[in-house]
N, C-alpha and C positions, 0 to 999 in steps of 0.2 A: 689735171686738165689745164692746159695752157690758155693763154689769152686768145691765141689763134683758134684753138678748138672751140672755145666759147663763142667767138665771133662767127665762125662758120656754122655752128649749130643754131645760133640765133637767126642767122640768115635763112637756113634751111627751114626752120620751124615757122618763121614769120611768113615766108612765101607759101609753105604748106597750108597754113591757116587761111591765107588769102585765097588760094586756089580752091580749097575745100569749101569755104564760104560761098564763093561764086558758083561752084558746081552744085552745092546743096540748094541754093536759091533757084537756079535754072531747073534742076530736076523737080524741086518742090512745086514750083509754079506749074509745071507740066502735069504733075499728079494732082495738085490741089484743084485745078479747074474741073477735072473729072469727078473728084471726090466731093467737091462743093456742090456740083450740079446734082449728083446722086443723093447726097444726104439732105440738102436743103429742099430738093424736089420732093423728098419723102416726108417733109415736115419736121425734120430734126433741127435742133438748136445749133447755134454757132459753137457752143461748148462741146457738143458731140463731134463736130467737124474738127475742132482744135485737138480733142483727145485722139481721134483717129489719125490726125496728122502727126502728132507727137509719137504715137505708137509705131508709125511707119518710118520714122527717122532712122532708127538703128539699121533697118534693112537697106535704106537708101545710102547710109554711110558705108556699107560694105562695097558699094559700087564706087563711091566718091573717094574714099581714102587711098586706094591704090593709084587712081588717076592723079589725085592731088600730090601724092608722094612723088610720083614720076615727074609731074610738071614742075614741082618745086625744085627737085634735084637738077633737072635740065636747065631751068631758068637761072638758078644760082650759079651753077657751074659755067654756063655761058657768060653770065655777067662777070664773074670772077676772071674768066679768060679775056673777055673784051676790055676790061679795065686793068689788065696786066697784074692783077693781084696774085694769080697763080704763079706767074713768072717771078714776082717779088718773093713769094714764099719759098720757091725753089732756090732763088739766089741767096737767101739768108741761111741756107743749109738744110732746109726741110726736105726730106726725101718724099717720093711719091706715096709710100706707105704711111708716112707721118701725116700727109695731107688727106689721105683716104680715111684716117681714123674717125673724123667727125661724120663722114658720109656713111660709114659702117654703123656708127652709133645711131644716126638718123634712121637708117633702114631697120635697125633692131628695134628701136622705139615704135616705129610705125607698124612693124611686124607684131609686136606685143599688143598694140592697139587693135589690130585686126583680129588677133587671137581672142582677145576679150570680147570684141564685138560678135564674132562668129560663135563662140562657145557659151557666152553668158547673156549678153544683152539681146541679141536677135531672137534666140529661142524664147526668152521671157516675154519680150514685146510681142512676138507673133502669137504666143499663147493667150496673152491678155487681149490682143486685137481680135482673135477668133472668138473669144468669149463675148466681147463687146458687140461684135457683128451679129452673133446669135441673139443677144439681148435686144439689139435694135430691130432686127427682123421680126422677133416675137412681138415687140412693141407695135410695129407697123401692122402686123397681122391682127393684133388685138383691137386696133382702131377700126379695122375694116369689119 
């Protein structure tokens, strides 16, 4: 892996992380308001709210990761083009496929991340969340 590949991958993943963080915060605030009102209104503690929030994050990430991947790729490619870095890479003899290698690697890594999320983390978190929702509803029923 050359220095250019490492530079491009670092740019892609740095901007992916930024967009993912921003989107998670936006979606989490939207969901947290409803969840907070429901749980705290039923007399649950903040720890239960935090647990439910953490268990819902993998599902939220399945929405955020593709959007952040696309946004990061578009932003970095546009910035590289505007600052003439793509032109410089082409002028030193790098071909289009050579420049595309880090983009393909970036897509492959985020694809693997999505596969792990969808096949391992989301089912496990959803199962645990369902169990906890049943426990909490039984706890509320027992109080009445």
